[in-house]
C-alpha positions in Angstrom: 12.3 25.3 -28.2 10.0 24.1 -25.2 11.8 22.8 -22.8 11.8 18.8 -21.7 11.4 16.6 -18.2 13.8 14.3 -19.2 13.0 10.5 -17.8 16.4 9.2 -17.0 16.5 6.8 -20.0 18.5 8.3 -23.0 16.8 6.2 -25.5 13.7 6.9 -24.1 13.9 10.6 -24.1 15.0 10.3 -27.7 11.8 8.3 -28.9 10.0 11.5 -27.0 11.3 14.1 -28.9 14.0 15.3 -25.8 11.6 14.3 -23.0 8.3 14.6 -21.6 6.4 18.0 -21.9 6.3 19.8 -18.2 3.3 19.6 -16.0 1.6 16.5 -18.7 0.0 13.4 -17.6 1.5 10.2 -19.0 0.0 6.9 -18.8 2.4 3.7 -18.6 0.3 0.5 -19.9 1.8 -3.0 -19.1 0.9 -6.2 -17.3 2.6 -7.4 -13.9 5.9 -7.9 -14.0 6.7 -5.7 -17.1 8.9 -3.3 -15.6 6.3 -0.6 -15.0 7.9 0.1 -11.5 11.3 0.0 -12.4 10.5 3.0 -15.3 8.7 4.9 -12.6 11.3 4.6 -9.7 14.0 5.7 -12.8 11.9 8.6 -13.6 10.9 9.6 -9.8 15.0 9.2 -8.9 16.0 11.3 -11.7 14.1 14.1 -10.1 16.9 14.7 -8.2 19.4 15.4 -11.5 16.8 17.5 -13.6 15.3 19.2 -10.5 17.1 19.1 -7.4 15.0 16.6 -5.8 13.5 13.3 -6.0 9.8 12.7 -7.5 7.2 11.6 -5.2 5.7 8.2 -5.3 2.1 7.1 -4.2 1.2 3.3 -4.2 -2.1 2.5 -4.7 -1.9 -1.4 -4.3 -4.1 -2.3 -1.6 -4.4 -5.9 -2.0 -1.1 -6.4 0.3 1.2 -7.9 -2.0 4.1 -6.1 -2.5 5.2 -4.1 -5.8 8.3 -4.0 -4.8 9.7 -0.7 -5.0 11.1 -0.7 -1.8 13.5 -3.6 -2.7 14.0 -1.8 -5.8 14.3 1.8 -5.1 17.1 0.8 -2.3 18.9 -1.5 -4.5 19.1 0.5 -7.3 19.1 4.6 -6.5 19.8 3.9 -2.7 16.4 5.1 -1.6 14.3 3.1 1.2 10.7 4.0 0.5 9.6 5.0 4.1 6.4 5.6 4.2 5.6 9.1 5.3 2.8 8.7 8.0 2.3 12.6 9.0 -1.4 13.4 9.0 -2.6 17.1 8.9 -6.1 17.5 10.0 -7.4 21.0 10.3 -6.1 23.4 12.9 -3.3 20.9 14.2 1.0 21.7 13.1 1.0 21.6 9.4 4.7 20.9 9.4 6.3 17.7 8.8 8.1 16.2 12.2 12.2 15.8 11.5 13.3 13.5 8.8 10.1 13.2 7.4 10.5 15.2 4.0 12.9 12.6 3.4 10.4 10.0 3.0 8.9 10.1 -0.7 6.4 7.5 -0.7 3.2 7.5 0.7 0.5 4.2 0.5 -1.9 5.8 2.4 -4.8 5.4 -0.6 -5.3 1.8 -0.6 -8.7 0.7 -2.1 -9.4 -1.3 -4.9 -12.3 -2.7 -6.4 -15.7 -0.7 -8.3 -17.4 2.7 -7.1 -19.9 0.8 -6.5 -18.5 -1.3 -3.9 -18.3 2.0 -1.9 -21.7 3.3 -2.4 -25.0 3.1 -1.0 -28.4 3.4 -2.3 -30.0 6.9 -2.2 -34.3 7.3 -1.9 -34.2 8.7 -5.2 -33.0 6.0 -6.6 -29.4 6.6 -7.5 -26.3 6.4 -5.8 -23.9 8.0 -3.2 -20.8 7.2 -1.2 -20.7 5.7 2.3 -20.4 8.1 4.7 -18.2 6.2 6.9 -15.9 5.1 4.3 -16.1 8.9 3.0 -14.5 9.8 6.1 -12.0 7.4 6.2 -11.2 8.5 2.8 -10.9 12.2 3.9 -8.9 11.3 6.6 -6.3 9.7 4.5 -6.6 12.7 2.5 -5.2 14.3 5.3 -2.1 12.8 4.7 -1.6 12.5 1.2 -2.3 15.9 0.5 0.5 17.7 3.1 2.7 14.7 1.3 2.2 16.0 -2.0 2.3 20.0 -0.9 5.1 19.9 1.3 7.2 17.8 -0.9 6.3 20.4 -3.7 7.3 23.5 -1.7 10.9 21.8 -1.4 11.3 21.4 -5.0 9.8 17.8 -6.2 8.4 18.1 -9.6 7.5 14.7 -10.5 4.9 12.3 -9.2 4.8 8.6 -10.0 1.3 6.4 -9.0 1.8 2.9 -8.9 -0.7 0.1 -8.0 -3.7 0.7 -10.4 -5.3 -2.8 -11.3 -6.9 -3.9 -14.2 -10.3 -2.9 -14.7 -13.1 -3.6 -17.6 -14.4 -0.5 -17.8 -11.7 2.0 -15.8 -14.8 4.5 -14.9 -16.0 2.2 -12.4 -12.3 1.7 -10.4 -12.5 3.4 -7.3 -8.4 3.8 -8.0 -9.2 5.7 -11.4 -11.8 7.7 -8.9 -9.1 8.7 -6.3 -6.2 9.2 -9.0 -8.9 12.0 -10.9 -9.8 13.6 -7.7 -6.2 13.5 -6.1 -5.4 14.9 -10.0 -7.0 17.7 -10.3 -7.6 18.4 -6.5 -4.1 18.8 -5.1 -1.3 17.9 -8.4 -2.8 20.9 -10.3 -3.9 23.1 -7.7 -2.3 26.4 -7.5 0.7 26.5 -5.0 -0.9 29.4 -2.6 -4.4 27.8 -2.5 -3.5 23.9 -1.5 -0.9 25.7 1.5 -4.3 27.7 2.7 -6.3 24.8 2.6 -3.6 22.7 4.7 -2.0 25.3 6.7 -4.7 26.8 9.2 -4.8 29.2 10.3 -3.9 30.6 6.9 -2.5 34.1 9.0 0.2 31.9 11.5 1.6 30.3 8.4 1.4 33.1 5.8 4.9 33.9 5.6 5.5 30.3 4.9 2.9 29.8 2.3 4.4 32.9 0.3 7.8 32.1 0.2 7.3 28.1 -0.7 5.0 28.8 -4.2 5.7 26.7 -6.8 4.0 26.3 -10.6 2.1 23.7 -10.2 1.6 23.4 -14.5 5.2 22.1 -14.1 4.8 19.4 -12.0 5.0 16.4 -14.3 2.8 12.7 -13.7 3.7 9.2 -14.3 0.5 7.0 -13.9 1.4 3.4 -14.4 -1.8 1.1 -15.4 -1.6 -3.3 -14.7 -3.3 -4.7 -18.0 -4.6 -7.6 -18.5 -2.6 -7.8 -22.0 0.7 -9.0 -22.1 1.5 -8.7 -25.5 2.6 -5.4 -26.7 0.3 -6.5 -30.1 -2.5 -6.8 -28.0 -1.9 -4.0 -25.9 -1.6 -1.9 -29.1 -4.9 -3.5 -30.1 -6.7 -2.6 -26.7 -9.7 -0.4 -27.5 -9.9 2.6 -25.5 -12.9 2.4 -22.6 -15.8 4.1 -21.4 -13.3 6.3 -18.4 -10.3 5.4 -19.2 -7.7 8.0 -18.1 -5.2 7.4 -20.9 -7.5 9.2 -23.2 -7.3 12.8 -21.8 -3.2 11.8 -21.1 -1.3 14.1 -23.0 1.6 10.8 -23.7 1.0 6.8 -23.9 4.0 4.2 -23.4 3.2 0.9 -23.6 5.4 -2.2 -22.4 4.7 -5.6 -22.7 6.3 -8.9 -24.3 6.7 -10.7 -27.4 8.3 -14.4 -28.4 11.3 -13.8 -30.3 12.5 -17.3 -31.4 13.3 -19.2 -28.3 13.2 -16.3 -25.7 10.8 -14.0 -24.7 11.6 -10.0 -25.0 10.3 -7.0 -23.5 9.0 -3.9 -25.7 8.3 -1.3 -25.3 6.8 2.0 -27.8 5.3 5.3 -27.9 1.9 5.3 -28.5 0.6 9.2 -28.2 2.8 12.1 -27.4 1.0 15.4 -28.2 2.7 18.4 -28.9 5.8 16.9 -29.5 7.8 14.7 -32.5 7.8 11.0 -31.0 9.3 7.7 -32.5 7.6 4.9 -34.5 10.2 2.9 -32.8 9.3 -0.6 -31.0 12.5 -0.9 -28.8 13.7 -3.9 -27.0 14.7 -3.3 -23.3 15.7 -5.6 -20.7 15.9 -5.4 -16.6 19.4 -6.0 -15.1 20.9 -5.2 -12.4 20.9 -1.3 -13.0 17.5 -1.3 -13.7 15.8 -0.7 -17.4 18.5 -1.0 -20.0 17.5 0.2 -23.3 
């Protein structure tokens, strides 16, 4: 039997045939305020029990308005989300200062909008990223990549990405571009190669790199995507747009609301779950004092 990654919600795990498949990508679609952040933080915190280390949270919200992760994490899981500012430029001391390994939150990737907003025309009639933006973006990666690497080396096996805004054409989203780059080049890069890129000169840090290898194929990612649709029926009817990361994700969860009598009910269902049996139930949930209750 294939081992599973429990979400921290027993009912949801049952709907998923035992949990998520390790090393896969799950997309969670739903409108703002529907409970995606609660679900993501529950999944990240459950890493303490299932993996021996909390999952990490990447906040890609760039509007300045709080996603309330810090309030939820402190109240529900007694884990204040303090951003980890440690930056590792080439040939600098790579190891996080004391106490920073306890910071499971990063908000260094805070750009929103269309990819074209960050590009300039080329003489040949095409477009390329503006070098000023690219330099700033690459400097942000000096914070994000070590943040992920050192947490993976310490045992974290879960990544939650929040703050992705809706866009008519996902392929045009700078947030989707950054996530795809990070997912391919950092989250699922083998530990030795990633360690050698961050810990320079390699000869000086070879013992650390060799002693902290991990299996990148077992890191499970939850991507929380905000939608314009609020009703569950509208979410289920939405078309897959060009560049939609959900098209290649292993699992899709939809969170939406529907009117039930004189109240508004929050509903969840599993839309896709490759490689596993899954429930076709539509389940009501509530957000209570302890978080999501199914």
